[in-house]
N, C-alpha and C positions, 0 to 999 in steps of 0.2 A: 542483614547489612552486607554490602559488597565492599571488598578491600581493593582499593585502586592505587596503583603506583604511577607517579607522574615525574618526568624529568623535563626541565624547562618551564616550571610553573611560574617563574617571575617574568617570562617573556610575553610578547604581545598575544600570542594564541594561548599560552599557558594561563595567563591571568583570566582570560575569558572562560577557559575550562573551569577554573575555580569558582567563577561567578555562576556558571550555568549548571554544574553538576548538582544532583540532588543532595541536600545537606545530610541526608541519612547515611550516605556512604562514608566509609573511613578512608581518608586520603593520606598516603605516605608520599611526601614531597621531597625528592632528592634536591639538594641545593648546596651551594658554597657557603651561603649565609642564610640563617633562618629568617623567614618572613613573619607576617602578622599571625599571632597566635589566636586561633578560633577553634571552637568545638569541632571535632572530627578531622582537623588538619594536624598532621604529625610531620613537622619539618625535620628532615634527617640530613644534617651537614655531612658531605662526603668529599673525598678527593676523587674526581672523575678519572684520574689516571689509575686509580686502584679499585674500580668497581668490581673486579673479580674477587676482591676480598671482603666486600660488604655483605653483612648478614642482616636481613630484615626482621622486624619483630614478629610478623605474622605471614602466612601464605597470602598470595595475591590472586585476585580473580581476573582483573583486567589491568592493562598498562597503556599509558599514553606517553609518547615521546615527542616533545616539541623542541628538541635540541637543534641549534643551528647558529652559525655565525657568518661572517663575511671574510674574504681574503684580507681586506684592509684591517678589520678588527683583530683577526688572528695573528697577523704579522708576517706570515709566510705560507707558502703552499702546503708545507708539511703540517703546520699548526692548524690550518683550516681543515685539512683532511682528518686530522686527529679528532676534531670535534664532530664534523658532519658525517664521518664514516665510522671511525673507531669507537667513539663514545656511544654512538647509536647502537652498534652491534653489541658492545659491552652491556649496555642497558637492557637490551633484549635478552641477553644471556642471564643477567641478574634476575629478570622477571621469570624466566623459565625455571631457574634453580629454585624459585619459591612457588612453583606450582601454577604459574600464570599460563593460560592458553589463549588469551585474547589480547591482541596487540594492535594499536592504532598509531601510525607514525606519520609525521609531517615530512614530506619531501618537497619537490618543487616542479612547477610546470616546466617541461622541456628536459627533464632528467633523462640522460642517455649515456650508458656506459661506454659508448664508442665516440662520444663527442670529443673534439680536440680541446675544448674549453674546460678549465678546471672545475668550475661550479657544477654544470650539468653532468659532467663525467663522474664526479665524486658522488653526487646524488644517485645517479644511475647505478653505480657499483654498490652503493649501500642497499638500494632496492633489490638488486640481484641476489645479494647475500641473504637478505631476509626471506625473499620468495623461495629460496632453496631450502629453508627450514620448514619443519612441520609445526604448524599452528592450527588449533581448532578454528580460530578466527584471526585473520590478518588483513588489515586495510591500510594501504599506503595512499595518503592524500597528496595531490599535486596542485596546490593553489598557485595562482598568478600573483602579481604584486599585492601585498597586504595593505589594507587601509585600517587605520586605528592610531591610538595614542601610544606609540612605543616609548618606553622609558629605559635608559636615556634615549633621546631621539637621535635618528640618523639623518644628518643634514641632506644627504642625497635623496633619501626617501621623502623628506619634507618638500623638497623642490619638485620632485616628480608628482607627489600628491596634489600640490598646488596647481600643476599644469594638467592633471588628469581630466578634469571636467571638459577641457577643450579637446582632448583626444578621444574621449569615450564615444562620441557620436560616430567616429570613423571606424570603430571596432565592430564591424558587422560581418556577417557571412563567415568565411573561414578565419577571419581575424577575431571573431567573438571570443574564442578561447583565451585571448590575452586580456580580457576585461579584468580589472582589479576586483578584489573581493574583500569584504570586511572580515577582520579577524574574528569577530563575534560569530559570523556565519560559518567560518571554518570550524570553530569550536563546536557549534551546534551540529554540524554535519558529522564530526568525529564521534560525538556522543551517540548520535543515531546509528552510525555504522558499527559501533562497538556492540550494540544490542541485536544486530541482525544475524541471520543464519550463518552456520559455519562455512568456511571457505576463505580463500585468499583473493584479493583484488586490488587493482590500482585505480584510484578514483580521480578523474581529471577535473580541472577547474570548472568546466561548464556544469557538471553534475553537482559539484559542491555548492554551486550557486542556488540550487533548487531543492536540495534535501531538507 
């Protein structure tokens, strides 16, 4: 049995991970509020501001981080950075304290620590910090716009998803990298990447589409 730690299990990609992971695994799911109780799922309510104080019940083999928000949902630049940068690094540190050497993290297409824009800059700085650490296996995935049933829904995403079929035929050649991707495919790719050979890598949207 593998012991897997997940943050963001109630989100769009996190829910797909729960659906696709082998039920023989033991899953420890960090959350603010416990979800559905099923065999092999251990919901652990935590204060994400205090992840450095959390003690897990068992050592971990692998960790998946699906944490993320938007500037609008967070309410301020600082609050957004706290979730998409600080919480992610605190989660990684928590996993390492419990013996984990394999980490798969959701970032975003266009992540760039030198970007003048808050979102890609924060994602890029998070990636830099993780890549500077020593992991047996580290994969950072960079999906484009996610397709799927997000709960609660984001109105802006619903509008974009409704218009996407009209735009998709235009995303060819060098614009192909911006093609939207199903959350289920991202989760599938993350599980596959977790089992691959040791090393660190950043996986762009085009590759996620075909793993």
